[in-house]
C-alpha positions in Angstrom: 0.0 -0.1 -0.1 1.7 3.6 -0.9 0.8 6.2 1.7 -1.6 8.9 0.6 -2.8 7.4 -1.9 -6.6 6.5 -1.6 -7.5 2.8 -1.2 -9.4 0.7 -3.6 -12.1 0.6 -0.4 -12.6 4.1 -0.3 -12.5 4.6 -3.9 -15.6 2.5 -4.3 -17.3 3.9 -1.2 -17.2 7.3 -3.3 -18.2 5.9 -6.4 -21.2 4.3 -4.3 -22.0 7.8 -3.3 -21.4 9.9 -6.8 -24.0 7.4 -8.2 -26.9 7.9 -5.2 -26.5 11.3 -5.7 -26.7 11.3 -9.3 -30.4 8.6 -9.0 -31.5 10.8 -6.6 -31.2 13.8 -9.6 -32.6 11.6 -11.7 -35.8 10.7 -9.5 -35.7 14.1 -8.4 -36.1 15.4 -12.2 -38.4 12.6 -13.1 -40.6 13.3 -10.0 -41.4 16.9 -11.6 -41.8 15.5 -14.8 -44.9 13.6 -12.7 -46.4 16.2 -11.2 -48.8 17.5 -13.8 -49.6 13.9 -14.4 -50.5 13.7 -11.1 -52.3 16.9 -10.9 -54.3 16.0 -13.9 -55.4 12.7 -12.0 -56.5 14.3 -8.8 -58.4 16.9 -10.9 -60.2 14.2 -13.1 -60.9 12.8 -10.0 -62.5 15.4 -8.3 -64.4 16.1 -10.9 -65.8 12.3 -11.2 -66.0 12.8 -7.1 -68.0 16.1 -7.7 -70.5 14.6 -10.9 -71.2 11.6 -8.7 -72.0 13.7 -5.7 -74.3 15.7 -7.7 -76.3 13.1 -9.5 -76.9 11.3 -6.0 -78.1 14.3 -4.8 -80.8 15.0 -7.8 -81.5 11.7 -7.5 -82.5 12.4 -3.7 -84.2 15.3 -4.6 -86.2 13.1 -7.3 -87.2 10.7 -5.0 -88.1 13.2 -2.2 -90.4 15.0 -4.6 -92.3 11.8 -5.1 -92.4 11.4 -2.0 -92.8 14.6 -0.1 -94.2 12.8 3.2 -91.6 10.4 4.0 -88.5 12.4 3.3 -87.5 13.2 6.5 -86.5 11.3 9.7 -88.6 8.2 10.9 -89.6 8.9 14.2 -88.0 7.5 17.0 -90.5 5.2 17.6 -90.8 3.8 14.4 -87.1 3.0 14.4 -87.5 1.2 17.5 -90.2 -0.9 16.0 -88.1 -1.9 13.1 -84.9 -2.2 14.7 -85.5 -6.1 14.3 -85.3 -5.7 10.5 -82.3 -4.6 8.7 -82.4 -1.0 7.0 -82.1 -1.5 3.6 -85.2 -3.6 3.2 -87.9 -1.3 4.9 -90.1 -0.1 2.3 -92.4 2.9 4.1 -94.5 3.6 1.2 -97.3 1.5 -1.3 -99.2 2.7 -4.1 -102.7 1.7 -5.5 -100.8 0.5 -8.9 -102.1 -3.0 -9.8 -99.2 -5.5 -10.6 -100.0 -9.1 -12.7 -99.3 -11.9 -11.6 -97.1 -13.2 -15.0 -94.9 -9.9 -15.0 -92.3 -8.1 -13.6 -93.9 -4.9 -14.6 -97.3 -2.9 -13.7 -100.5 -2.6 -15.6 -99.8 0.7 -16.7 -98.6 1.2 -20.2 -95.0 1.9 -21.0 -93.5 5.1 -21.3 -95.8 6.7 -19.2 -95.7 5.0 -16.0 -93.5 7.9 -14.3 -95.7 10.6 -15.7 -99.2 12.0 -15.3 -99.7 9.9 -11.7 -103.4 10.9 -11.3 -105.8 9.3 -8.9 -109.8 9.1 -9.3 -111.8 7.9 -6.3 -115.1 7.9 -6.2 -117.8 6.6 -4.3 -120.6 4.5 -6.3 -123.7 2.3 -6.3 -125.4 0.1 -8.7 -127.7 3.1 -9.3 -125.3 5.2 -10.7 -123.5 2.7 -13.0 -124.1 4.8 -16.5 -123.2 7.8 -15.4 -120.0 6.6 -13.4 -119.1 4.4 -16.5 -119.0 7.9 -18.6 -117.3 10.0 -15.7 -114.8 6.7 -15.7 -114.3 7.0 -19.6 -113.4 10.7 -19.5 -110.1 10.0 -17.3 -108.9 6.6 -18.6 -107.2 8.6 -21.6 -105.3 10.5 -19.0 -103.8 7.5 -17.6 -105.8 7.9 -14.4 -105.8 4.8 -11.0 -109.3 4.2 -11.0 -110.6 3.7 -7.4 -114.3 2.8 -6.8 -115.8 2.7 -3.0 -119.1 1.0 -3.2 -121.2 2.2 -0.5 -123.9 -0.4 -1.5 -122.3 -3.4 -1.4 -122.8 -4.4 -5.1 -119.7 -4.9 -6.9 -120.4 -8.0 -9.0 -122.5 -6.4 -11.2 -119.5 -3.9 -12.6 -117.5 -6.8 -14.1 -119.2 -6.3 -17.7 -117.6 -2.9 -18.1 -114.3 -2.8 -20.1 -112.2 -0.9 -17.6 -113.6 -2.3 -14.5 -110.5 -4.9 -13.8 -108.3 -2.3 -14.4 -109.6 -0.6 -11.4 -109.5 -1.1 -8.1 -112.7 -2.1 -6.2 -113.4 -1.5 -2.1 -116.5 -2.7 -0.5 -117.8 -1.3 2.5 -121.9 -1.5 3.1 -123.2 2.5 3.8 -120.0 4.4 4.0 -119.6 7.8 2.4 -116.4 9.0 0.6 -114.4 10.4 3.9 -114.7 7.2 5.7 -113.3 5.4 2.5 -110.8 8.2 2.0 -109.5 7.9 5.6 -109.1 4.5 5.7 -107.9 3.7 2.3 -106.3 6.4 1.0 -103.1 7.2 3.3 -100.7 9.9 2.2 -98.3 7.2 2.1 -100.5 4.9 -0.1 -101.2 7.7 -2.6 -97.8 9.3 -2.8 -97.0 8.5 -6.3 -99.7 10.5 -7.4 -99.5 14.2 -8.5 -103.2 15.2 -7.8 -106.0 13.1 -6.1 -109.7 13.6 -7.5 -112.3 12.7 -4.6 -115.3 12.8 -6.3 -119.1 12.1 -6.0 -121.0 9.4 -8.8 -123.5 11.9 -9.8 -121.2 14.6 -12.1 -122.1 15.1 -15.7 -118.3 15.5 -17.1 -119.6 16.0 -20.7 -117.8 19.7 -20.9 -114.7 18.5 -18.8 -111.1 17.5 -19.8 -108.7 16.1 -17.1 -105.8 17.0 -19.0 -106.8 20.2 -20.0 -108.1 20.7 -15.9 -104.9 19.9 -14.7 -102.9 22.1 -17.3 -104.9 25.5 -16.0 -104.2 24.2 -12.2 -100.8 23.7 -12.9 -100.0 26.9 -14.5 -101.5 29.1 -12.1 -100.6 27.3 -9.3 -103.9 26.1 -7.3 -103.2 23.1 -4.9 -106.7 22.9 -3.8 -109.2 23.0 -6.9 -112.6 21.9 -8.3 -114.4 22.6 -11.8 -117.2 25.3 -11.6 -120.6 23.7 -12.0 -123.1 24.3 -14.8 -125.9 26.8 -14.4 -128.1 23.7 -15.3 -127.0 22.0 -12.0 -129.7 20.7 -9.7 -127.6 21.8 -6.8 -125.6 25.3 -6.1 -125.1 25.8 -2.5 -122.5 28.2 -3.0 -122.1 30.7 -5.5 -118.3 30.7 -5.9 -118.7 27.4 -7.8 -121.1 28.5 -10.0 -119.1 28.6 -13.5 -118.1 32.2 -15.0 -118.2 32.3 -18.8 -116.2 34.6 -19.6 -112.9 33.4 -17.3 -110.8 30.4 -17.4 -110.5 30.1 -14.0 -111.8 32.2 -10.7 -110.5 32.3 -7.0 -113.2 34.6 -5.0 -116.8 35.6 -5.4 -118.2 38.9 -5.3 -122.0 39.2 -3.6 -123.6 42.5 -3.0 -126.9 41.9 -1.3 -127.8 40.1 1.1 -127.0 39.1 4.8 -123.5 37.6 3.2 -121.5 40.1 1.1 -118.1 39.4 -0.8 -115.6 41.9 -1.9 -111.9 42.5 -3.2 -111.7 42.7 0.9 -112.9 39.5 1.4 -110.4 36.7 2.9 -112.9 33.8 4.5 -115.0 31.3 2.9 -116.6 30.9 1.2 -115.8 34.3 -0.5 -112.6 32.9 -1.5 -110.4 30.3 -0.6 -113.3 27.9 -1.0 -114.1 24.6 -2.9 -117.3 22.6 -2.0 -117.0 18.3 -1.4 -118.8 16.8 -4.2 -115.7 17.2 -6.5 -112.3 18.9 -4.9 -108.9 18.2 -6.6 -105.8 17.9 -4.2 -102.3 18.7 -5.2 -100.2 15.8 -3.1 -98.8 18.1 -0.4 -102.9 19.6 0.1 -103.5 16.0 0.5 -101.5 15.3 2.9 -103.0 17.9 5.1 -106.5 17.0 4.5 -106.0 13.6 5.1 -104.9 14.6 8.4 -108.0 17.0 8.6 -110.5 14.1 8.1 -112.0 13.3 11.3 -111.9 9.4 12.0 -115.6 9.0 13.2 -117.3 11.9 11.4 -117.8 10.3 8.5 -120.0 13.2 6.1 -117.4 15.7 6.4 -119.9 18.8 7.2 -118.0 21.7 7.8 -114.7 20.4 6.5 -115.0 22.4 3.5 -114.7 25.8 5.4 -111.1 24.9 6.6 -109.7 22.9 3.6 -108.1 26.8 2.8 -105.9 25.9 5.6 -104.1 22.7 3.5 -103.6 25.4 0.5 -99.8 25.4 1.2 -99.7 29.0 1.1 -102.4 31.6 0.9 -105.6 30.3 0.5 -107.0 33.4 -1.4 -104.3 32.5 -4.2 -103.8 28.8 -3.9 -107.4 27.7 -3.8 -109.9 28.1 -6.9 -112.5 27.4 -9.2 -111.8 26.1 -13.2 -114.7 27.6 -15.3 -113.1 26.8 -19.0 -113.5 23.2 -17.8 -116.7 22.1 -15.9 -119.0 19.8 -14.9 -123.2 19.0 -13.8 -123.9 18.3 -10.3 -127.0 16.5 -10.5 -128.0 16.0 -7.1 -128.5 12.4 -6.9 -129.4 11.1 -3.3 -128.3 7.3 -3.2 -126.1 6.8 -0.2 -128.6 5.1 2.7 -131.0 3.6 0.2 -129.5 0.0 0.8 -130.4 0.2 4.4 -131.5 -3.0 6.3 -134.6 -3.2 7.8 -134.2 -2.4 11.8 -135.9 -1.8 14.5 -137.9 1.7 14.4 -138.2 4.1 17.4 -140.6 6.9 17.6 -138.6 9.5 16.0 -137.6 7.1 13.2 -141.0 6.1 12.4 -142.8 8.1 9.2 -146.6 7.3 8.4 -147.5 5.8 5.2 -150.6 4.6 3.9 -153.1 1.9 5.3 -151.4 2.5 8.6 -147.5 1.2 7.5 -144.4 2.6 8.8 -141.0 3.0 7.3 -137.8 4.0 8.0 -136.8 7.2 6.5 -133.0 7.0 6.0 -132.5 10.4 4.3 -134.2 12.3 7.3 -131.8 10.4 9.7 -128.6 10.9 7.6 -129.5 14.7 7.7 -130.0 14.7 11.1 -126.3 12.9 12.0 -124.7 15.4 9.1 -126.1 18.6 11.2 -124.9 16.8 14.5 -121.1 16.2 12.8 -121.2 19.4 11.7 -121.8 21.0 15.0 -119.4 18.4 16.5 -116.6 19.5 14.0 -117.0 23.0 14.7 -117.1 22.4 18.5 -113.3 20.4 17.9 -112.1 22.9 15.7 -112.6 25.8 18.6 -111.7 23.5 21.3 -108.1 22.7 19.3 -107.5 26.5 18.4 -108.3 27.5 22.1 -105.4 24.4 23.5 -102.8 25.3 20.6 -101.0 28.4 22.3 -98.4 27.9 19.5 -100.8 28.1 16.5 -101.4 31.2 14.5 -104.1 31.5 12.4 -102.6 32.2 9.2 -105.8 33.2 7.4 -106.8 35.7 10.3 -106.4 39.4 9.6 -106.6 40.0 13.1 -103.4 37.8 14.1 -102.1 39.5 11.0 -102.7 42.8 12.7 -101.8 41.5 16.2 -98.3 40.2 14.7 -97.6 43.5 13.2 -98.5 45.7 16.6 -96.5 43.4 18.6 -93.6 43.4 16.1 -94.0 47.5 16.5 -93.8 47.4 20.4 -91.0 45.2 20.4 -89.4 47.7 18.0 -90.5 50.8 20.1 -89.2 48.9 23.3 -86.1 48.0 21.7 -85.4 51.8 20.5 -86.6 53.1 24.0 -84.2 50.9 25.8 -81.5 51.7 23.6 -82.5 55.4 24.0 -82.6 55.0 28.0 -79.2 53.2 27.9 -77.8 56.3 26.0 -78.9 58.6 28.7 -77.8 57.0 31.6 -74.5 56.4 29.5 -74.4 60.6 28.7 -75.3 60.5 32.7 -72.7 58.5 33.9 -70.0 60.6 31.9 -71.7 63.6 33.1 -71.1 62.8 36.9 -67.5 60.9 36.3 -66.3 64.8 34.3 -67.5 66.3 37.3 -66.0 64.0 39.5 -62.7 64.6 38.1 
């Protein structure tokens, strides 16, 4: 070994160090070359993530639009009861679409299954079969789901109609349409339908087209509506429902004579915000509210028409109206109660007949029951309003004035309080200055 010269081992170490340094520089250079590619990949992933999230959000909005009454979290009680099931298997809603035994699709024609989802529900008796047939045939081309409530128990004689096998038939002896609606048209069951038509059986529809009707309702934002009544109708109880020949629709009526006067300043039914019970049409959201308003035991629905405006999803003077260009004829045929079975009569039930025989007058008894239900409904409403301290009548002009007065008083109190504080501070400053 020659002193002063590096050894072979140290030379190898030096070469290794130089090689590592060169490799590190090459890696560093290649890393800089890779950065734009990595940035591009990250950007693409972010765009993909954003679009996926947006699509999921839009899908959720669509589902919430279809089922607005179940889009909130389920109640804690319901969750407790359903803990025995895996969450993904739970289906909280249903519908009234018929499902064939031999196919995976519904009976609705393809291409329209997700549109024009509307429901027509009618209480029917066999004596009005011909009129109901004409009525239903008006709605079938518009792809309506048809539900018949057979209040006379006679369903077998309807099967000869071409459309009968596609309708849903529900039978209960001597029950009203409000009784049927409360039990079979729950909001979770009818939530796929955009509009619910809850009509009587004695309506003439020669001058009515459901598709044109709905176009008007949607264009002017009517949440609760009804077609106007033709002047030839047998029964017209409220002038607001009478057809105007010069208008497409109207929201209020003007009356200048008699004890009831209606003007532009009127804000209460039946001057405005009113439809009658024989042919109401509800939006999905309005029906949710209306179903909850229907009393389980008050089956005739008397008095409820005056309160339907509270379910109009806002100002009832704007969201409730009568469509004039698509009108109907109310024939006023009374058939409910005719199939009442024989019963033991009491003194007030007996009506005299010839040859000393007696009979049960069902129509008189039904009207007596309806009158009692009207009074009961009014009392329940008054009691509910009195007991609910948090409820403010959105339609009451006095409550609006009260709220404005309250807000004004609060503002004056705040201003007065602020003025007193400033005055107090000024006095304190003045006292302090004098003290100094």
